[in-house]
C-alpha positions, -999 to +999 in steps of 0.1 A: +544+537-541+580+557-535+581+586-516+597+617-529+616+619-495+635+589-501+670+591-521+682+557-535+719+548-543+743+520-543+766+517-515+791+494-531+797+517-565+783+548-555+757+550-585+726+565-583+700+544-599+676+559-624+647+534-621+630+517-593+651+486-590+662+461-561+696+458-572+722+482-588+724+476-625+761+484-625+776+461-597+744+440-587+744+449-549+713+458-534+703+496-533+704+516-502+679+543-494+678+573-474+651+593-460+657+632-463+628+639-435+638+616-406+677+610-418+671+573-414+687+550-441+687+513-448+684+485-476+660+480-501+643+452-481+637+477-450+622+504-472+585+495-469+584+490-432+602+525-429+575+541-451+547+526-434+560+542-400+575+575-415+558+606-407+577+621-436+573+595-461+535+591-457+522+620-438+488+608-451+490+580-428+500+601-393+464+600-379+458+564-383+494+557-367+483+580-339+447+562-334+464+528-335+492+540-309+461+551-287+443+519-289+474+498-280+479+522-249+443+516-238+446+477-246+480+477-225+461+498-194+432+471-194+453+443-195+473+456-165+438+466-146+427+431-153+460+415-138+454+440-107+419+432-102+427+395-105+446+399-072 
């Protein structure tokens, strides 16, 4: 699944791909992406990590991301509380 927020291009030859490939059909270099919402960009290999953490690319996952962050925060607080209690 590719987000409509993402623009793909080849940094080597400046061509814009017309299909969803990992490498440019003109020069065989790896494609790069730019997220119009966040302004971030990177190589094809980093796209999925970006997409999974980007509010602009996957707004439907925002609630889930917030819940995970809250759970992590609580776990860290509990860990430090346990360390303090053991002193």
